[in-house]
C-alpha positions in Angstrom: -238.9 211.4 111.7 -237.1 210.4 108.9 -234.2 210.9 111.4 -235.9 208.6 114.0 -236.1 205.6 112.1 -232.5 206.1 110.2 -230.9 206.0 114.2 -233.2 203.5 114.9 -232.1 201.2 112.1 -228.2 201.1 112.7 -227.8 199.1 115.8 -230.0 196.6 113.3 -227.6 197.4 110.5 -225.0 196.7 112.7 -226.2 193.2 113.5 -227.3 192.4 110.5 -223.7 193.3 109.3 -222.0 191.0 112.2 -224.3 188.6 111.1 -223.8 188.4 107.8 -220.0 188.4 109.2 -220.3 185.2 111.0 -222.4 183.2 108.3 -220.0 183.9 105.6 -217.4 183.0 108.0 -219.5 179.5 108.5 -219.9 179.2 105.3 -216.1 179.9 104.5 -215.4 177.2 106.9 -218.0 174.9 105.6 -216.9 175.0 102.4 -213.0 174.5 102.8 -214.0 171.5 105.1 -216.7 169.9 102.5 -213.4 170.7 99.7 -210.8 168.6 102.1 -213.2 165.9 102.9 -214.1 165.3 99.1 -210.0 165.5 97.9 -209.9 162.8 100.7 -212.9 161.4 99.4 -211.7 160.9 96.3 -208.2 160.8 96.3 -206.7 157.6 95.1 -206.0 155.3 97.9 -202.9 152.7 98.0 -201.8 150.2 100.3 -198.6 148.0 100.4 -199.7 144.2 100.0 -196.4 142.3 97.8 -196.6 140.8 94.2 -199.8 139.4 94.1 -200.0 135.4 93.6 -204.0 135.6 93.2 -207.0 137.4 92.0 -208.6 138.9 94.7 -211.6 137.6 96.6 -214.5 140.1 97.7 -217.8 139.2 100.0 -218.7 140.1 103.5 -217.3 137.1 105.0 -217.8 138.2 108.6 -221.3 139.6 108.1 -220.5 142.8 109.5 -222.1 144.9 106.4 -219.2 145.5 105.2 -217.3 144.0 102.0 -213.9 142.5 102.6 -211.0 141.7 100.3 -208.6 138.5 100.5 -206.3 138.0 98.4 -202.8 135.8 98.2 -199.5 138.2 98.1 -195.8 137.5 99.1 -195.7 140.0 101.2 -192.6 141.3 103.6 -194.0 142.9 107.7 -191.8 145.6 109.3 -190.1 142.6 111.1 -188.8 140.6 107.7 -191.5 137.9 107.7 -192.9 137.1 104.8 -197.0 136.6 104.8 -198.8 134.9 101.7 -202.2 135.9 102.7 -203.5 139.3 102.9 -207.3 140.3 104.0 -208.2 143.9 103.1 -211.6 145.1 105.9 -214.6 146.9 104.0 -212.7 150.4 104.8 -209.2 149.1 103.1 -206.9 148.7 105.9 -205.3 145.9 106.9 -207.1 144.0 109.0 -205.5 144.0 112.9 -205.5 140.6 113.5 -202.3 138.3 113.0 -204.6 135.4 112.2 -205.3 136.8 109.0 -201.5 137.7 108.1 -200.9 134.2 107.7 -197.5 132.6 106.6 -198.0 129.2 104.3 -195.9 126.3 105.1 -195.1 126.5 100.9 -192.4 128.5 99.6 -194.3 130.7 97.0 -198.1 132.1 97.7 -201.1 130.8 97.2 -201.9 130.7 93.2 -204.4 131.2 90.8 -208.2 131.6 92.9 -209.5 131.7 96.1 -212.6 129.8 96.9 -215.4 131.0 99.5 -218.3 128.3 100.6 -220.2 130.9 102.3 -222.5 128.6 104.1 -219.3 127.1 106.2 -217.7 130.3 106.3 -214.5 127.8 104.8 -211.5 129.0 102.0 -209.9 127.0 99.6 -206.7 127.6 97.6 -203.4 125.9 96.0 -200.1 125.9 97.0 -196.9 125.1 95.4 -194.9 121.9 97.9 -192.4 120.8 95.3 -191.8 120.7 91.8 -194.0 117.1 92.0 -196.6 118.5 94.7 -199.0 120.7 94.9 -201.4 121.5 97.5 -205.0 121.8 98.7 -205.8 123.8 102.0 -208.7 124.7 103.2 -209.2 127.5 106.0 -212.0 128.4 108.3 -212.7 131.9 108.8 -210.0 132.9 111.5 -207.9 131.5 109.2 -207.2 128.1 111.2 -206.0 125.8 108.8 -208.6 123.0 108.7 -207.3 120.4 106.3 -204.9 120.3 103.5 -204.5 117.2 100.7 -201.3 116.6 98.1 -200.9 116.3 95.1 -198.8 114.8 93.0 -199.2 117.1 90.4 -197.1 119.8 88.1 -200.2 122.2 88.8 -203.6 122.2 90.1 -206.5 125.0 88.5 -208.3 126.6 91.1 -210.7 124.9 93.1 -214.6 125.5 92.6 -216.7 125.5 95.6 -220.7 123.6 95.2 -222.4 125.4 97.5 -225.4 123.8 97.5 -223.8 121.0 98.3 -220.9 122.1 100.7 -218.1 120.3 98.7 -215.2 121.6 96.4 -213.9 120.2 93.8 -210.4 120.4 91.7 -208.5 118.7 88.9 -205.2 117.7 88.4 -202.7 117.8 85.2 -202.3 114.1 86.0 -205.9 113.9 84.6 -207.6 113.1 88.0 -209.9 114.9 89.4 -211.9 115.2 92.7 -214.5 116.1 95.0 -214.1 116.3 98.5 -216.9 117.5 101.6 -216.3 120.4 103.5 -214.1 118.2 105.7 -211.6 116.8 103.8 -213.3 113.2 102.7 -213.4 112.6 99.4 -217.0 112.1 97.9 -215.9 111.3 94.4 -213.0 110.9 92.3 -212.1 109.7 88.8 -209.3 109.1 86.1 -209.7 111.1 82.7 -206.0 109.6 81.6 -205.1 113.4 80.6 -204.2 116.9 82.0 -207.0 118.9 83.5 -205.4 122.3 83.5 -208.8 124.8 83.6 -211.4 124.8 86.2 -215.0 122.6 86.1 -218.6 124.6 86.4 -221.4 124.3 87.8 -224.9 124.5 86.5 -228.0 122.8 85.5 -227.5 122.8 81.5 -230.6 120.8 81.1 -233.0 122.7 83.3 -234.3 119.3 85.1 -233.8 121.0 88.8 -230.4 119.7 89.2 -227.1 121.0 89.1 -224.6 119.4 86.8 -220.5 119.3 86.6 -218.8 120.5 83.6 -214.9 119.3 83.0 -212.8 119.7 80.0 -209.5 118.0 79.6 -206.5 119.2 78.0 -207.1 117.3 75.1 -210.2 119.1 74.1 -213.0 116.5 75.3 -216.4 118.0 77.4 -218.0 115.8 80.2 -221.2 116.5 81.7 -221.8 114.7 85.1 -225.5 115.0 86.7 -224.8 115.5 90.3 -225.0 111.9 91.3 -221.7 112.0 89.3 -223.5 110.2 86.0 -222.0 111.1 82.9 -225.7 112.6 80.9 -226.8 111.4 77.8 -224.7 113.2 74.7 -221.5 113.1 76.1 -218.3 113.3 76.2 -218.1 115.6 73.6 -214.3 115.6 71.8 -214.2 119.4 70.1 -212.8 118.8 66.2 -210.3 121.3 66.4 -207.3 119.9 69.4 -204.1 120.8 70.6 -201.9 118.5 72.5 -200.6 122.0 74.7 -204.5 122.7 76.2 -205.9 125.4 76.6 -205.6 127.7 79.9 -208.6 129.4 80.1 -212.0 128.5 82.1 -215.2 127.6 80.0 -218.1 129.7 80.2 -221.5 128.8 80.8 -224.7 130.4 79.6 -228.1 130.9 77.9 -227.1 132.6 74.1 -229.8 131.5 72.6 -232.6 132.4 74.4 -233.9 128.6 75.1 -232.9 129.0 79.0 -230.6 126.2 78.8 -227.0 126.7 79.1 -224.6 126.6 76.2 -221.2 125.4 77.5 -218.4 127.5 75.3 -215.3 126.4 75.0 -211.9 127.0 74.0 -209.6 124.4 72.2 -205.4 124.2 72.5 -203.5 126.8 70.6 -201.9 125.1 67.4 -200.5 126.2 64.4 -201.7 130.2 64.9 -205.1 129.2 65.7 -207.9 128.3 68.3 -211.0 127.3 67.9 -213.9 128.6 70.0 -216.6 125.9 70.2 -220.4 126.2 71.9 -222.1 123.1 72.9 -225.7 122.7 73.6 -227.4 120.8 77.0 -227.7 117.4 74.6 -224.0 117.7 74.1 -223.9 118.9 70.2 -221.9 121.3 68.7 -223.9 124.2 67.5 -221.4 126.9 66.4 -217.2 126.9 66.2 -215.1 129.7 64.8 -211.6 129.7 64.6 -209.4 133.2 65.4 -205.9 133.3 64.2 -204.7 134.2 67.4 -204.8 132.9 71.3 -207.4 133.8 73.7 -206.2 135.7 76.6 -209.3 134.7 79.2 -212.5 132.7 79.3 -215.6 134.2 77.0 -217.7 136.8 77.8 -221.6 136.8 76.8 -223.7 139.8 75.9 -226.6 140.4 73.5 -225.3 143.6 72.0 -227.0 144.0 68.7 -230.5 142.8 70.4 -231.1 140.5 68.4 -232.4 137.8 70.9 -228.8 135.8 70.8 -225.3 136.9 72.6 -222.5 137.7 71.3 -219.3 135.8 72.6 -216.5 138.3 73.5 -213.1 137.5 73.7 -209.6 139.4 74.7 -206.5 137.8 72.5 -202.9 137.9 73.8 -201.8 140.2 70.6 -204.7 143.0 71.6 -207.1 141.6 69.9 -211.0 142.6 71.1 -213.0 140.2 68.9 -217.0 140.2 69.2 -218.4 137.0 67.5 -222.0 136.3 67.1 -224.2 132.4 67.6 -224.8 133.1 63.9 -222.2 131.8 61.5 -221.6 134.8 59.5 -222.8 137.7 61.4 -220.7 140.2 62.1 -220.9 143.3 64.8 -220.3 146.4 63.5 -217.2 148.0 65.0 -215.5 144.7 65.7 -213.1 143.2 65.6 -211.0 145.8 67.4 -206.9 146.3 67.5 -206.5 147.6 71.1 -202.6 147.9 71.5 -199.8 145.4 71.7 -201.3 143.0 74.1 -204.6 142.7 76.2 -203.5 141.8 79.9 -206.6 141.1 81.8 -210.2 139.4 81.0 -212.8 142.3 79.3 -215.4 143.6 82.0 -218.9 144.4 80.5 -220.1 147.6 82.7 -222.6 149.9 82.1 -220.8 153.3 83.3 -223.0 156.2 82.9 -226.1 154.3 83.5 -227.6 154.6 80.2 -228.5 151.0 79.9 -226.2 150.7 76.9 -223.0 148.3 78.4 -219.1 148.8 77.5 -216.4 147.0 77.2 -213.1 147.8 78.9 -209.5 146.2 78.8 -206.4 146.4 80.1 -204.5 147.3 77.3 -200.2 146.4 77.1 -199.1 149.5 75.3 -195.2 148.2 76.1 -193.9 145.5 77.8 -194.0 147.7 81.2 -197.2 150.0 81.2 -201.2 148.7 81.1 -203.7 151.5 80.0 -207.4 150.9 81.0 -209.6 151.5 77.2 -213.2 151.2 77.1 -215.1 150.5 73.7 -218.9 151.2 73.5 -221.0 148.5 71.8 -220.2 149.6 68.6 -216.3 149.2 69.0 -215.8 153.1 69.3 -213.6 154.1 72.2 -214.8 156.2 75.2 -211.8 158.2 77.2 -214.0 159.4 79.9 -212.0 157.5 82.6 -208.8 156.5 82.3 -205.6 154.7 83.6 -202.2 153.5 83.9 -199.9 151.4 85.7 -197.6 149.0 85.5 -198.0 145.1 83.9 -197.5 142.4 86.5 -195.3 139.5 86.5 -198.5 136.5 86.5 -200.4 136.6 83.3 -202.4 133.8 84.5 -204.3 136.5 87.1 -206.0 139.8 86.3 -204.4 142.8 87.7 -208.1 145.2 87.9 -210.7 144.2 89.0 -214.3 146.5 90.0 -216.2 146.9 93.4 -218.1 149.0 95.5 -215.8 148.6 98.8 -217.2 151.4 100.5 -221.1 150.8 99.4 -221.7 154.7 98.2 -223.4 152.7 95.0 -220.7 153.5 93.0 -217.7 151.5 91.9 -214.4 151.5 92.7 -211.1 150.9 90.0 -209.2 148.7 92.4 -205.8 147.6 90.5 -202.6 146.3 91.5 -199.5 148.1 90.8 -195.2 146.8 91.7 -196.6 145.4 95.1 -199.3 147.9 95.8 -202.8 148.0 95.7 -204.7 151.3 94.6 -208.2 152.5 94.0 -209.5 154.8 92.4 -213.2 156.1 92.8 -215.5 156.2 89.6 -218.8 157.4 88.5 -220.0 154.0 87.3 -222.9 153.4 88.9 -223.3 150.2 91.1 -226.6 148.3 88.9 -227.3 144.6 88.9 -227.6 144.0 85.0 -230.4 141.5 84.7 -230.0 140.8 80.7 -232.6 139.2 78.9 -232.1 138.3 75.5 -233.3 141.9 73.3 -233.6 143.9 76.6 -231.8 144.7 79.6 -233.2 145.7 83.0 -231.2 147.4 85.5 -232.4 147.4 89.1 
């Protein structure tokens, strides 16, 4: 009986051993493929685009469900022809259509930033024409030039798109300020008699249900107009400490004290080793100002780190300081300011890097004249070394050389940076979450 059963079991044992060999072979192949796929999926990617001249603009411009990136860059193709506008599709491959590999008539590529009017699918950027002339151009989604305007100006700030009104706003160093409609007609213009080097801002500062236009002149005056181009009560406001060299960094609009009205945060020019940051309410009153013995590197960011009901103002400086200033005079935030390094070369990012609902501040630090290093700090000023990256410093200090965007739509941010004519992209574990901040608490979707 035992023998018979043993013999009858031999074919089964052989079959099982063969089956196991097959299964193990399949598992081995599967794991090998999985490993190879993951190597390519999670490896850094890079694309040659040339020397960038604008901040990149991310968006689903063709409504295909994928994120695209458009950027100004001086690029030479295989035929030796220079291209000034480069569009990368959602898979980060350079677009096949030559309509989006544009060569402009200018000697130089577009400057600083690109504006996008979503409702009309129109792009706006500025160009250098000659020593005394700059150009504002409008292109459609196919790359076709729709209209352009010449300005007798040595510089133009970035164009501002007014989506709700289908208009574009731009100032000039001549002191002139213009609002154009989507087909290039002047809707409003004004001469402020003093240069305008920073972009205007759009926002409903007084909760009347209508958007306001905020303009800052280089000599330190803040103007606020309603949508009918009438000056608002309490404005203009002259900041108390000014300088004739202006501040090249943009103003910030945000509700930082919890009353639902938006405050205006602006920096004066740099003078005698100092710069003053002013907070102005919707009535035109300066409610807070503080002086830093340094020069701000970028526009201010805001966040309520200490959960006291008012947002802090986050600044970075050219000498490498990270400053977190409370709205309440004299109140200090533990762990700040921080000496991050020799210089800071980009704006600060406020990001929840690990999904724990405690945001971090991310900055790009120039450790020497050639290399950038990414540094991450928590709300107490402690450095987080869980993610690090280093790359070459770019030539144009008016633009930022690193960004975070979920390019492949996997729910996690990619770290995107520009290094010696290459666009590089590294995967991160940073979750893509929309942070809806209520003062004193944070809701993350």
